[in-house]
C-alpha positions as CSV (number, residue, x, y, z in Angstrom):
1,M,14.1,-3.6,-15.3
2,P,12.2,-1.4,-13.2
3,L,10.8,2.0,-14.6
4,N,10.5,5.1,-12.9
5,R,7.8,7.4,-13.8
6,N,9.9,10.1,-15.7
7,T,11.5,7.4,-18.0
8,L,8.2,6.1,-18.6
9,I,6.9,9.2,-19.7
10,R,9.6,9.7,-22.0
11,L,9.6,6.4,-23.7
12,R,5.9,6.9,-24.3
13,T,6.4,10.3,-25.6
14,I,9.1,9.3,-28.0
15,D,6.8,6.2,-28.9
16,T,4.1,8.6,-30.0
17,C,6.4,11.2,-31.8
18,L,7.9,8.1,-34.0
19,C,4.4,6.8,-34.6
20,R,3.4,10.3,-36.2
21,R,5.0,9.6,-39.6
22,Q,3.6,12.6,-41.2
23,R,6.8,14.7,-39.9
24,L,10.5,14.0,-39.4
25,W,11.8,14.0,-35.9
26,T,15.5,15.2,-34.9
27,I,16.9,14.1,-31.7
28,E,16.2,17.7,-30.6
29,D,12.8,17.7,-31.9
30,L,12.3,14.4,-29.6
31,R,14.2,16.0,-26.8
32,Q,11.8,19.0,-26.8
33,A,8.7,16.7,-27.0
34,C,9.9,14.7,-23.8
35,E,10.8,18.2,-22.0
36,D,7.3,19.5,-23.1
37,A,5.4,16.1,-21.7
38,L,7.5,16.1,-18.2
39,A,6.7,19.8,-17.8
40,E,3.0,19.1,-17.9
41,Y,2.8,16.1,-16.1
42,E,5.8,16.3,-13.6
43,G,6.7,20.0,-13.7
44,I,10.5,19.3,-14.8
45,D,11.4,21.9,-17.3
46,S,14.5,20.4,-18.6
47,V,15.7,17.1,-20.6
48,S,19.3,16.8,-22.0
49,L,20.1,15.3,-25.4
50,R,22.0,12.6,-23.7
51,T,18.9,11.5,-21.7
52,V,16.8,11.2,-24.7
53,Q,20.0,9.3,-26.7
54,R,20.0,6.8,-23.7
55,D,16.3,6.2,-23.7
56,I,16.3,5.5,-27.6
57,E,19.1,3.2,-26.9
58,L,16.9,1.3,-24.1
59,M,13.9,1.2,-26.5
60,R,16.2,-0.5,-29.1
61,S,17.6,-2.9,-26.9
62,D,15.9,-6.1,-25.1
63,K,16.1,-4.9,-21.6
64,L,12.6,-4.0,-21.7
65,G,11.6,-6.4,-24.4
66,Y,11.1,-3.8,-26.7
67,N,13.6,-4.3,-29.4
68,A,12.2,-1.2,-31.2
69,P,13.2,-0.8,-35.0
70,I,14.6,2.8,-34.4
71,V,16.6,4.0,-37.5
72,V,18.3,7.1,-38.4
73,K,17.6,8.6,-41.9
74,Q,20.0,10.9,-43.4
75,R,21.8,11.0,-40.5
76,K,19.3,13.3,-38.9
77,Y,15.9,11.9,-38.7
78,Y,14.6,9.2,-36.1
79,M,11.7,7.1,-37.1
80,Y,10.6,3.6,-36.7
81,E,11.7,1.3,-39.8
82,D,8.4,-1.0,-39.3
83,P,5.6,1.6,-39.8
84,G,3.0,-0.3,-37.7
85,Y,5.5,-0.8,-34.8
86,S,4.7,0.9,-31.3
87,I,6.0,-0.2,-27.9
88,T,2.1,0.2,-26.8
89,Q,1.5,-2.9,-29.2
90,M,3.7,-5.3,-27.7
91,P,2.7,-9.1,-27.0
92,L,3.1,-10.2,-23.7
93,N,6.2,-12.9,-23.4
94,A,6.0,-15.9,-21.1
95,H,7.9,-14.1,-18.3
96,D,5.3,-11.3,-18.4
97,L,2.5,-13.7,-18.6
98,A,4.1,-15.5,-15.5
99,E,4.2,-12.2,-13.5
100,L,0.7,-11.2,-14.5
101,G,-0.8,-14.4,-13.5
102,S,0.7,-13.9,-9.9
103,A,-0.7,-10.6,-9.6
104,I,-4.4,-11.6,-10.6
105,D,-4.2,-14.5,-7.9
106,I,-3.6,-11.8,-5.5
107,I,-6.2,-9.3,-6.9
108,R,-8.8,-11.9,-6.8
109,Q,-8.5,-12.4,-3.1
110,Y,-9.7,-8.9,-2.4
111,N,-13.1,-7.9,-2.5
112,G,-15.2,-4.8,-1.3
113,F,-14.1,-2.4,-4.4
114,K,-16.7,-2.6,-7.1
115,S,-14.0,-1.7,-9.6
116,L,-12.6,-5.2,-8.9
117,A,-15.7,-6.7,-8.7
118,G,-16.5,-5.5,-12.3
119,S,-13.3,-6.6,-13.5
120,E,-14.0,-10.1,-12.9
121,D,-14.8,-11.0,-16.4
122,I,-11.5,-9.1,-17.4
123,L,-9.5,-11.3,-15.0
124,T,-11.2,-14.3,-16.1
125,R,-10.4,-13.8,-19.8
126,L,-6.7,-12.7,-18.9
127,Q,-6.3,-15.8,-16.6
128,D,-7.7,-17.9,-19.4
129,R,-5.2,-16.7,-21.9
130,I,-2.3,-17.3,-19.2
131,Q,-3.4,-20.8,-18.6
132,Q,-3.3,-21.1,-22.6
133,Q,0.3,-20.2,-22.3
134,E,1.6,-22.1,-19.3
135,N,0.3,-24.4,-16.7
136,H,-0.5,-21.5,-14.7
137,R,-2.1,-22.8,-11.0
138,Q,-3.1,-20.4,-8.1
139,V,-0.3,-20.7,-5.3
140,I,-0.7,-17.6,-3.4
141,F,-3.7,-17.6,-0.7
142,I,-4.0,-14.4,1.2
143,E,-5.8,-14.4,4.6
144,T,-9.2,-12.5,4.1
145,N,-12.8,-12.5,5.5
146,P,-15.5,-12.0,2.9
147,Q,-18.1,-12.5,5.6
148,L,-16.6,-9.4,7.3
149,K,-19.2,-6.7,7.8
150,G,-18.7,-3.2,6.3
151,L,-16.8,-4.4,3.3
152,H,-19.4,-3.0,0.8
153,F,-18.6,0.3,2.0
154,L,-14.9,0.2,1.0
155,D,-15.8,1.2,-2.6
156,R,-17.9,4.4,-1.8
157,L,-15.3,5.5,0.8
158,Y,-12.6,5.1,-1.9
159,G,-14.4,7.4,-4.1
160,H,-15.3,9.9,-1.5
161,I,-11.5,10.1,-0.4
162,V,-10.3,10.4,-4.3
163,R,-12.7,13.0,-5.1
164,K,-12.0,14.7,-1.7
165,E,-15.7,14.9,-0.6
166,A,-16.9,15.4,2.9
167,I,-19.0,12.4,4.3
168,R,-21.7,11.8,6.8
169,I,-21.7,8.4,8.4
170,R,-23.8,6.5,10.9
171,Y,-21.7,4.6,13.3
172,Q,-22.3,2.2,16.1
173,S,-19.6,1.4,18.6
174,F,-19.6,-1.8,20.6
175,K,-20.3,0.2,23.7
176,S,-23.3,2.3,22.4
177,R,-26.8,1.4,22.4
178,K,-27.6,3.0,19.2
179,P,-25.8,4.6,15.9
180,G,-24.6,8.0,16.2
181,T,-24.0,10.4,13.2
182,F,-20.6,12.0,12.2
183,H,-19.5,14.5,9.8
184,L,-15.9,13.6,8.6
185,S,-13.1,14.5,6.0
186,P,-11.9,11.0,4.7
187,Y,-8.2,10.9,4.2
188,Y,-7.0,6.9,4.1
189,L,-8.3,3.3,4.3
190,K,-6.0,0.8,6.1
191,E,-6.4,-2.9,6.7
192,F,-5.1,-4.1,10.0
193,N,-5.7,-7.7,11.3
194,N,-8.0,-8.6,8.4
195,R,-10.4,-5.7,9.4
196,W,-10.6,-2.3,7.6
197,F,-10.4,1.1,8.9
198,L,-11.4,4.8,7.7
199,I,-9.0,7.5,8.9
200,A,-10.7,10.7,8.9
201,Y,-11.0,14.1,10.4
202,N,-13.7,15.1,12.6
203,P,-14.3,18.7,12.6
204,H,-16.7,18.9,15.7
205,K,-14.0,17.2,17.7
206,Q,-11.1,19.0,15.9
207,D,-9.2,15.9,15.6
208,I,-8.3,12.7,13.7
209,Q,-11.2,9.8,14.1
210,T,-10.4,6.2,13.4
211,V,-13.7,4.3,12.3
212,A,-13.9,0.5,11.9
213,L,-15.8,-0.6,8.5
214,D,-17.9,-3.3,10.3
215,R,-19.4,-0.6,12.6
216,L,-20.9,1.4,9.8
217,T,-24.5,1.3,9.0
218,E,-24.4,4.1,6.4
219,V,-22.3,6.5,4.7
220,E,-23.3,9.3,2.1
221,K,-21.7,12.4,0.7
222,D,-22.4,15.4,2.9
223,E,-23.4,18.1,0.7
224,E,-23.2,20.9,3.4
225,M,-19.9,20.6,4.7
226,A,-16.8,21.8,3.1
227,Y,-13.9,19.3,2.8
228,V,-11.0,19.8,5.1
229,E,-7.6,19.1,3.5
230,N,-5.1,16.7,5.4
231,T,-2.5,19.1,7.0
232,F,-2.3,17.0,10.4
233,F,0.0,14.3,9.7
234,D,2.2,12.3,7.2
235,P,0.7,9.0,6.3
236,E,3.7,7.1,6.2
237,T,5.0,8.3,9.5
238,Y,1.6,8.2,11.1
239,F,1.1,4.6,10.3
240,G,4.8,3.5,10.2
241,E,5.4,4.7,14.0
242,M,2.8,2.0,15.4
243,V,1.6,-1.5,15.4
244,G,-2.3,-1.5,14.4
245,I,-4.5,1.5,13.9
246,T,-5.0,3.3,17.3
247,R,-3.0,6.4,18.2
248,D,-3.5,10.3,18.6
249,V,-1.7,12.5,16.4
250,D,0.4,14.2,19.0
251,T,1.4,11.0,20.5
252,R,5.1,10.3,19.9
253,P,6.7,6.7,19.8
254,V,8.6,5.8,23.1
255,T,11.6,3.1,23.1
256,V,10.4,-0.4,24.1
257,T,13.0,-2.8,25.3
258,I,11.8,-6.4,25.5
259,R,13.6,-10.0,26.5
260,V,12.5,-12.7,24.3
261,D,13.7,-16.2,25.2
262,A,16.0,-18.9,23.4
263,D,12.6,-20.6,21.8
264,Q,11.0,-17.7,20.3
265,A,14.0,-15.6,19.6
266,P,14.6,-17.0,16.1
267,Y,11.0,-16.1,15.0
268,V,11.1,-12.3,16.2
269,L,14.6,-11.9,14.6
270,T,13.3,-13.3,11.3
271,K,9.9,-11.6,11.5
272,P,10.5,-8.5,13.4
273,L,7.7,-7.2,15.6
274,H,7.9,-3.5,14.3
275,A,10.0,-2.1,11.3
276,S,12.0,-0.2,14.0
277,Q,13.1,-3.4,15.9
278,Q,16.8,-3.4,16.8
279,P,19.0,-5.8,18.5
280,V,20.5,-4.7,21.9
281,R,22.2,-8.0,23.0
282,R,22.1,-11.7,23.0
283,E,22.2,-13.4,26.8
284,E,24.0,-16.5,27.7
285,D,21.0,-18.4,27.8
286,G,20.2,-17.7,24.1
287,S,17.4,-15.1,24.6
288,V,17.6,-11.9,23.1
289,V,17.3,-8.1,24.0
290,L,15.6,-6.1,21.5
291,S,14.4,-2.4,21.3
292,L,11.4,-0.9,19.2
293,Q,10.5,2.7,18.8
294,V,6.9,2.4,18.5
295,I,3.4,4.1,19.9
296,H,2.3,2.4,23.2
297,N,-1.4,1.5,22.2
298,M,-3.4,-1.2,22.8
299,E,-2.5,-3.4,19.5
300,L,1.2,-3.1,20.8
301,E,0.1,-4.8,24.0
302,R,-2.1,-7.4,22.4
303,L,0.8,-8.4,20.2
304,L,3.5,-8.7,23.0
305,L,1.0,-10.5,25.2
306,G,0.6,-13.3,21.9
307,F,4.1,-14.6,23.1
308,G,3.0,-15.4,26.7
309,E,5.8,-16.5,29.0
310,H,8.3,-16.3,25.9
311,L,8.6,-12.5,26.3
312,E,9.3,-9.9,29.0
313,V,9.0,-6.2,28.6
314,I,11.6,-4.5,30.3
315,A,11.0,-0.9,29.7
316,P,9.4,1.5,29.7
317,R,7.7,1.2,33.1
318,K,4.5,2.0,32.3
319,L,4.2,-0.6,29.5
320,R,5.6,-3.2,31.9
321,Q,3.2,-2.6,34.6
322,R,0.4,-2.9,32.0
323,M,1.6,-6.0,31.0
324,A,2.1,-7.4,34.3
325,Q,-1.6,-6.5,35.3
326,K,-2.9,-8.1,32.5
327,V,-0.9,-11.4,32.9
328,L,-2.0,-11.6,36.5
329,V,-5.7,-11.0,35.8
330,A,-5.4,-13.8,33.3
331,A,-3.5,-16.1,35.5
332,T,-6.3,-15.4,38.0
333,K,-9.0,-16.6,35.7
334,Y,-7.3,-19.9,35.1
335,Q,-6.7,-20.6,38.8
336,R,-10.4,-20.5,39.2
337,Q,-12.4,-23.8,38.4
338,P,-14.4,-23.5,35.2
339,H,-18.2,-23.4,35.8
């Protein structure tokens, strides 16, 4: 059973209260403690008695595996019948261990963050414990590239973002003959196509800048520049409207209409090209016409070109012309004899 943050705060608060056996706790005392905790952590200033009563029943049940021995003395005071009980001291059951084992398999495949590297001994001990409980073996393999340049900057950039620190970077694009220096306010790290990118604000350009980590040569805190808060875009919308990483803040999505032939239609229908993908119609020959609301960028073009002769862009005209031009250039190269 999934818990939201507010419920978790209330359960932990009730548990903390009941573990403090030097005083007696009425249901109103517990309600007030939960209300104080939610006001402090979440800014919520009201908790009902009924909500706390439901929380206590949830703790008593096995829905979360707590089975908390909560009793009522003198028809008034709530306490743990077992003085040593706490929901924070519960052992992991077999189901918990299985899920934790899957999570460890995933975590182990990410590198570049020192916090994960420093936890390697912890992960090893946890995995050893899991393997003692059950026949656990790794079955999840995520595509990663440990040889990718710039991964060692991940942890440092993450720290600067969390602490809201301006940074100075040395960056050399593939088109530049030597590195350039940029002063940035870093906002987000994003992975795409097995590469990592930094999204930051460049006050000199007064614009959002996307930086590929594999082209960084230096990152350090900028002691002289003030950090600029992100008031420019909402990250879920900013990233959700596009394929890949390339866009301008002011660019708006366009309606892209494509036709996918019968051979590839099942693959595109079961694995949409973008979250906005919608079916338009199915043709008599088995092909499907689909629409996307997406930013027109280089990554979208490459994605569509990857389907070769199986996909046709119908609209918009600009994208259709771009695709036609690229296909013609590619075809011309294959008409020449190789050297």
